C-alpha positions as CSV (number, residue, x, y, z in Angstrom):
1,M,40.5,-70.7,-34.7
2,I,43.3,-73.2,-34.5
3,Q,45.0,-71.7,-37.6
4,M,44.4,-68.2,-36.3
5,E,46.1,-69.0,-33.0
6,K,49.0,-70.7,-34.8
7,W,49.6,-67.6,-36.9
8,G,49.4,-65.4,-33.8
9,Y,46.1,-63.6,-34.7
10,N,44.3,-62.6,-31.5
11,V,41.2,-60.6,-32.4
12,V,38.2,-61.4,-34.6
13,R,35.0,-59.4,-35.4
14,A,31.7,-61.2,-35.2
15,W,28.3,-59.8,-36.3
16,I,25.2,-60.4,-34.2
17,D,22.4,-61.6,-36.5
18,H,19.5,-59.4,-35.5
19,R,16.9,-61.1,-37.6
20,S,13.9,-63.1,-36.6
21,E,13.5,-66.2,-38.9
22,I,16.6,-66.2,-41.1
23,T,14.9,-68.0,-44.0
24,P,11.1,-68.2,-44.0
25,G,10.0,-71.7,-43.0
26,S,13.4,-72.8,-41.8
27,G,12.8,-72.6,-38.1
28,Q,16.2,-71.0,-37.7
29,F,16.2,-67.7,-35.9
30,G,18.6,-64.9,-35.2
31,I,19.0,-63.2,-31.8
32,A,15.4,-61.9,-32.0
33,G,13.7,-65.2,-32.1
34,P,10.2,-65.4,-33.5
35,T,8.8,-62.0,-34.7
36,D,6.1,-62.0,-32.0
37,R,8.5,-62.6,-29.2
38,N,7.6,-60.0,-26.5
39,Q,10.3,-60.2,-23.8
40,P,13.7,-58.6,-23.2
41,E,15.5,-62.0,-23.0
42,L,17.4,-62.7,-26.2
43,Y,16.6,-65.9,-28.1
44,P,18.1,-68.7,-26.0
45,P,19.3,-71.0,-28.8
46,Y,21.1,-68.2,-30.5
47,M,22.6,-67.0,-27.3
48,A,23.8,-70.5,-26.6
49,N,25.7,-70.5,-29.9
50,L,27.1,-67.1,-29.2
51,I,28.3,-68.2,-25.8
52,D,29.9,-71.3,-27.3
53,F,31.7,-69.1,-29.8
54,L,33.1,-66.9,-27.1
55,K,34.2,-69.9,-25.1
56,R,36.0,-71.4,-28.1
57,S,37.6,-68.0,-28.9
58,N,38.8,-67.8,-25.3
59,A,40.3,-71.3,-25.4
60,H,42.3,-70.2,-28.5
61,H,43.4,-66.9,-27.0
62,I,41.3,-64.8,-29.4
63,Y,39.4,-61.7,-28.4
64,V,36.0,-60.9,-30.0
65,V,34.7,-57.6,-31.3
66,L,30.9,-58.0,-31.1
67,S,29.3,-55.9,-33.8
68,C,25.7,-55.0,-32.8
69,D,24.5,-53.1,-35.8
70,Y,20.8,-53.5,-35.6
71,L,18.0,-54.2,-33.2
72,P,16.5,-57.6,-32.6
73,A,13.6,-57.8,-35.0
74,N,10.8,-58.7,-32.7
75,R,7.7,-57.3,-31.0
76,Y,9.5,-56.4,-27.7
77,Y,12.2,-54.1,-29.1
78,Y,10.0,-52.6,-31.8
79,G,7.5,-51.8,-29.0
80,I,10.2,-49.7,-27.3
81,I,10.6,-47.8,-30.5
82,N,6.9,-47.2,-30.9
83,A,6.5,-46.1,-27.3
84,S,8.2,-42.8,-28.0
85,S,6.9,-39.9,-30.0
86,N,9.3,-39.8,-32.9
87,D,9.9,-36.9,-35.3
88,P,8.4,-37.4,-38.8
89,N,11.3,-35.4,-40.1
90,I,13.7,-38.3,-39.3
91,T,13.3,-41.3,-41.6
92,G,15.0,-44.5,-42.8
93,P,18.4,-45.5,-41.4
94,N,18.8,-42.0,-39.9
95,E,16.3,-43.0,-37.3
96,Y,18.8,-45.4,-35.6
97,W,20.9,-42.6,-34.2
98,L,18.6,-39.6,-34.1
99,E,15.3,-40.9,-32.8
100,T,14.6,-41.3,-29.1
101,G,12.7,-44.6,-29.6
102,H,15.5,-46.2,-31.6
103,I,18.1,-45.1,-29.0
104,N,15.9,-46.4,-26.2
105,A,15.6,-49.8,-27.9
106,R,19.3,-50.1,-28.7
107,N,20.1,-49.2,-25.2
108,A,17.8,-51.9,-23.8
109,Y,19.2,-54.4,-26.3
110,L,22.8,-53.8,-25.4
111,Q,22.1,-53.9,-21.7
112,E,20.4,-57.3,-22.1
113,L,23.2,-58.6,-24.3
114,V,25.9,-57.6,-21.8
115,Q,24.0,-58.9,-18.9
116,E,23.3,-62.3,-20.5
117,I,27.0,-62.8,-21.3
118,K,27.9,-61.5,-17.8
119,S,25.7,-64.2,-16.3
120,V,27.9,-67.0,-17.7
121,E,30.8,-68.4,-15.6
122,G,30.6,-65.5,-13.1
123,G,31.3,-62.9,-15.7
124,A,34.5,-64.5,-16.9
125,L,33.5,-64.3,-20.6
126,L,33.3,-60.5,-20.5
127,S,37.1,-60.4,-20.8
128,T,36.9,-62.3,-24.1
129,V,34.9,-59.4,-25.6
130,F,37.5,-57.1,-27.0
131,S,34.8,-54.4,-27.5
132,W,31.1,-53.8,-27.8
133,E,30.8,-52.4,-31.3
134,L,27.7,-50.2,-31.4
135,Q,27.8,-49.8,-35.2
136,N,29.9,-51.1,-38.1
137,E,30.6,-47.9,-40.1
138,L,28.6,-45.1,-38.6
139,T,26.6,-43.4,-41.4
140,F,23.9,-41.0,-42.2
141,Y,22.0,-40.9,-45.5
142,V,21.2,-37.8,-47.4
143,D,18.3,-39.5,-49.3
144,N,16.4,-39.7,-46.1
145,K,15.2,-36.9,-43.7
146,P,16.4,-34.8,-42.1
147,F,19.4,-34.6,-44.4
148,S,17.4,-34.7,-47.6
149,M,15.6,-31.6,-46.5
150,E,16.5,-28.3,-48.1
151,S,14.9,-26.2,-45.3
152,G,13.1,-26.4,-42.0
153,T,14.3,-27.6,-38.6
154,V,14.6,-30.9,-36.9
155,T,14.9,-31.7,-33.2
156,P,16.5,-35.2,-32.7
157,A,17.0,-37.1,-29.4
158,D,19.6,-34.6,-28.1
159,G,16.8,-32.0,-27.8
160,I,18.6,-29.4,-29.9
161,S,17.0,-27.9,-33.0
162,Y,19.0,-27.8,-36.3
163,D,18.4,-25.8,-39.4
164,M,18.6,-28.0,-42.5
165,A,19.2,-25.0,-44.8
166,D,22.5,-24.3,-43.0
167,A,25.6,-26.4,-43.7
168,G,27.1,-25.8,-40.2
169,S,23.9,-26.7,-38.5
170,R,23.6,-29.9,-40.5
171,Q,27.1,-30.9,-39.6
172,R,26.4,-30.3,-35.9
173,C,23.3,-32.4,-36.2
174,E,25.4,-35.3,-37.4
175,D,28.2,-34.8,-34.9
176,N,26.0,-34.3,-31.9
177,G,23.5,-37.0,-32.9
178,F,26.1,-39.7,-32.9
179,L,27.7,-38.4,-29.7
180,H,24.4,-38.2,-27.8
181,A,23.4,-41.8,-28.6
182,I,26.9,-43.3,-28.1
183,E,27.3,-41.7,-24.7
184,R,24.0,-42.9,-23.5
185,I,24.5,-46.5,-24.6
186,S,28.1,-46.5,-23.4
187,E,27.1,-45.4,-19.9
188,S,24.6,-48.3,-19.7
189,I,27.3,-50.8,-20.8
190,H,29.8,-49.5,-18.3
191,R,27.4,-49.9,-15.5
192,L,27.3,-53.6,-16.2
193,D,30.9,-54.0,-17.4
194,P,33.0,-51.2,-16.0
195,D,36.2,-52.3,-17.8
196,A,34.5,-52.7,-21.2
197,M,35.7,-51.0,-24.3
198,V,33.0,-49.6,-26.5
199,S,33.6,-49.0,-30.2
200,A,32.1,-47.8,-33.5
201,S,33.8,-47.8,-36.9
202,V,33.8,-45.6,-39.9
203,F,34.7,-45.8,-43.6
204,T,36.4,-42.7,-45.0
205,Y,34.9,-39.9,-47.0
206,Q,37.1,-40.8,-50.0
207,A,35.6,-44.4,-49.9
208,V,32.2,-42.9,-50.8
209,G,33.4,-40.3,-53.2
210,K,33.5,-37.3,-50.8
211,T,36.4,-35.0,-50.2
212,G,35.6,-34.5,-46.5
213,P,32.9,-33.3,-44.1
214,S,30.7,-30.6,-45.7
215,G,27.5,-30.4,-43.7
216,L,26.2,-33.5,-45.6
217,L,26.1,-31.6,-48.8
218,P,25.3,-32.0,-51.6
219,R,22.0,-33.8,-51.1
220,N,22.1,-35.8,-54.3
221,P,25.6,-37.4,-54.6
222,S,26.0,-40.7,-56.4
223,D,26.4,-42.4,-53.0
224,P,24.0,-41.0,-50.4
225,R,26.2,-42.1,-47.4
226,Y,28.1,-39.6,-45.3
227,P,30.3,-41.2,-42.6
228,A,30.7,-39.9,-39.0
229,R,33.7,-37.7,-38.4
230,P,36.3,-39.5,-36.2
231,V,37.7,-36.2,-34.9
232,T,34.3,-35.8,-33.1
233,F,35.1,-38.8,-30.9
234,V,38.5,-37.8,-29.7
235,Q,37.3,-35.5,-26.9
236,G,34.2,-36.2,-24.8
237,S,33.5,-39.6,-26.2
238,S,33.4,-43.0,-24.5
239,L,34.6,-44.8,-27.6
240,A,37.8,-46.6,-26.6
241,Y,39.5,-46.2,-30.0
242,L,39.0,-44.9,-33.5
243,D,38.3,-47.6,-36.1
244,F,38.9,-46.9,-39.8
245,H,38.0,-49.2,-42.7
246,P,40.2,-48.4,-45.7
247,Y,40.7,-50.6,-48.7
248,L,43.4,-50.9,-51.4
249,F,41.0,-50.3,-54.2
250,Q,40.0,-46.9,-52.7
251,G,43.4,-45.4,-53.5
252,S,46.3,-44.1,-51.4
253,L,45.9,-44.9,-47.7
254,A,47.3,-41.5,-46.8
255,S,44.8,-39.6,-48.9
256,N,42.0,-41.9,-47.8
257,L,42.6,-41.2,-44.2
258,Q,43.2,-37.5,-44.8
259,S,39.7,-37.2,-46.3
260,S,38.5,-38.0,-42.8
261,E,40.7,-35.3,-41.2
262,W,43.5,-37.6,-40.1
263,S,46.0,-34.8,-39.6
264,S,43.6,-33.2,-37.1
265,I,43.3,-36.3,-34.9
266,D,45.4,-36.2,-31.7
267,L,46.4,-39.9,-31.4
268,S,47.9,-39.2,-28.0
269,K,44.3,-38.7,-26.8
270,K,42.8,-41.8,-28.5
271,P,44.4,-44.7,-30.5
272,A,43.4,-45.6,-34.0
273,V,43.1,-49.0,-35.6
274,M,42.3,-50.4,-39.1
275,F,39.9,-53.2,-38.0
276,E,38.9,-53.8,-41.6
277,F,41.2,-53.5,-44.6
278,G,41.4,-55.7,-47.7
279,E,41.3,-56.0,-51.4
280,M,38.9,-57.4,-54.0
281,E,40.0,-60.5,-55.9
282,N,39.7,-59.0,-59.4
283,N,42.1,-56.2,-58.5
284,Q,45.2,-58.4,-58.1
285,P,46.8,-61.0,-60.4
286,S,47.6,-63.6,-57.7
287,A,47.5,-64.4,-54.0
288,T,51.2,-63.8,-53.8
289,A,50.8,-60.3,-55.3
290,V,47.9,-59.4,-53.0
291,A,49.7,-60.7,-50.0
292,D,52.6,-58.3,-50.6
293,A,50.2,-55.5,-51.4
294,L,48.2,-56.0,-48.2
295,K,51.3,-56.2,-46.1
296,S,52.6,-52.9,-47.5
297,F,49.2,-51.3,-47.0
298,R,49.0,-52.5,-43.4
299,D,52.6,-51.5,-42.6
300,E,51.9,-48.0,-44.0
301,G,49.0,-47.8,-41.6
302,Y,51.3,-48.5,-38.8
303,R,53.8,-45.9,-40.0
304,L,51.0,-43.4,-40.1
305,G,50.0,-44.1,-36.5
306,M,47.7,-47.1,-36.5
307,T,48.1,-49.4,-33.5
308,G,46.2,-52.5,-34.8
309,S,44.7,-54.0,-37.9
310,M,42.3,-56.8,-39.0
311,L,42.1,-58.2,-42.5
312,W,38.8,-58.5,-44.2
313,T,38.4,-61.5,-44.1
314,F,40.0,-64.6,-42.6
315,D,38.1,-67.4,-44.4
316,T,34.8,-66.0,-45.7
317,Q,34.1,-67.0,-49.3
318,N,30.5,-66.0,-49.8
319,Q,30.8,-62.3,-50.6
320,F,30.2,-60.7,-54.0
321,P,32.4,-59.3,-55.3
322,H,34.8,-61.7,-53.6
323,F,37.5,-60.3,-51.3
324,W,40.8,-62.0,-50.8
325,A,40.8,-64.0,-47.6
326,A,43.7,-65.0,-45.4
327,T,43.2,-68.7,-46.1
328,D,43.1,-68.3,-49.9
329,A,45.7,-70.2,-52.0
330,G,46.7,-72.3,-49.1
331,G,47.0,-69.5,-46.7
332,I,49.7,-67.4,-48.5
333,I,48.0,-64.1,-47.4
334,G,47.4,-65.2,-43.8
335,E,50.9,-66.3,-43.4
336,K,52.4,-63.2,-44.9
337,L,50.4,-61.0,-42.5
338,A,50.8,-63.3,-39.5
339,P,51.8,-61.6,-36.3
340,V,54.2,-64.5,-35.6
341,S,56.2,-63.3,-38.7
342,R,57.0,-60.1,-36.9
343,Y,58.5,-61.5,-33.7
344,V,60.7,-64.4,-32.5
345,Q,59.1,-67.4,-30.8
346,W,60.9,-69.9,-28.6
347,N,58.9,-73.1,-28.5
348,F,61.3,-75.2,-26.3
349,N,60.0,-78.3,-28.0
350,G,63.3,-80.3,-27.6
351,D,64.1,-81.4,-24.1
352,G,67.5,-80.0,-23.1
353,D,67.6,-77.5,-26.0
354,M,67.9,-74.1,-24.5
355,E,67.4,-72.4,-27.9
356,G,70.2,-69.9,-27.3
357,W,69.2,-69.0,-23.7
358,R,71.7,-69.4,-20.8
359,A,71.4,-68.8,-17.1
360,E,74.1,-67.2,-15.0
361,S,74.7,-68.4,-11.4
362,P,72.9,-68.4,-9.0
363,M,70.1,-69.2,-11.5
364,N,69.5,-72.7,-12.8
365,A,67.7,-73.3,-16.1
366,S,66.5,-76.3,-18.1
367,V,64.1,-77.2,-20.9
368,S,61.5,-79.9,-20.6
369,G,57.9,-80.4,-21.4
370,G,57.8,-77.6,-23.9
371,A,58.9,-75.0,-21.3
372,L,62.0,-73.2,-20.1
373,Q,62.1,-73.7,-16.4
374,V,64.2,-71.6,-14.1
375,S,64.9,-71.4,-10.4
376,T,67.3,-69.5,-8.1
377,P,68.1,-69.7,-4.4
378,G,68.6,-66.0,-4.2
379,G,71.3,-63.5,-5.0
380,T,71.2,-61.7,-8.4
381,P,70.0,-64.2,-11.0
382,S,70.5,-63.5,-14.7
383,L,68.9,-65.1,-17.8
384,E,70.3,-64.1,-21.2
385,V,69.8,-65.0,-24.9
386,D,72.6,-65.1,-27.4
387,S,71.0,-63.2,-30.3
388,L,67.5,-61.9,-31.0
389,N,68.3,-61.4,-34.7
390,L,65.4,-59.0,-35.1
391,P,65.1,-56.2,-37.7
392,A,65.3,-52.8,-36.1
């Protein structure tokens, strides 16, 4: 965090570990605690670590996107799922967003998580949470029901029946399914944290070998994943922003975004960010080369209309295949992408050194203790700097 702050980075994504015992016999648990835990309260030792992480982030002026992908794997939250009559024509990962029981459980979990963080320091840590991310990369799978079905109807949690033999009906099932669940959970979060931002991210269609939305057809592609359509969330959605996850190895950024209907998205209604972009190690000859390539990729995103970005990853080294991290090769990549490289900083580290600033009477100014200090008895004070020397 110290290095992130030095370079000017101010947002990080953190995943909540939903598991019970992380390694059998280790006695180390995720947010669920022991499997037989039967109470809404989240596992206290895990929450203590999460609270500590938020406090440390706050101390270093870093906001945190909390990614809450899955449910706590314990008796209490699974009990909420089983308390509802769920449709047998909805299976596998598709249950997370289409089944009433899963939505009820996710809703209860997010309420508990927000409330427990709100209970610390009079709610002060809520401002450290940049957004509550309901899902990293919203996805439905066509190798599971209902989208594996060639015919028949399904009635998910929104109460509408959809015909799985009709492409338009299948697409509406996906669009409405995500919207229904997101709105219900967002409403609960905002009751506890009215100023909260709620988010959910997507990879693009091109990233999984699709040309665009097609009613989740064909049913047997090489990759069974179909992402949510970002255009669905522009109107009538509580998501605070649209979050895309493109990568250099997926091809042109423009074509990547266009596969997800980029030109149809009204960015005046909702901003868009790239809160995950990066490159695999074996695709670039050196850290210097990848630093230049990543900077060009990010800057192209800004030119296309993105308003923020986050590199995948800052210092993680345990992924296979390995992705270039900001701290690789002595930090060449992190320094190249550093926000401080895009603006001028005045540190005022030398007592008496105004670093190009000057005050016009009746204002008085001086530098000491790492700060530019000014005062004026009245009148029309003026403080000017000689030259910004910034690229237009």
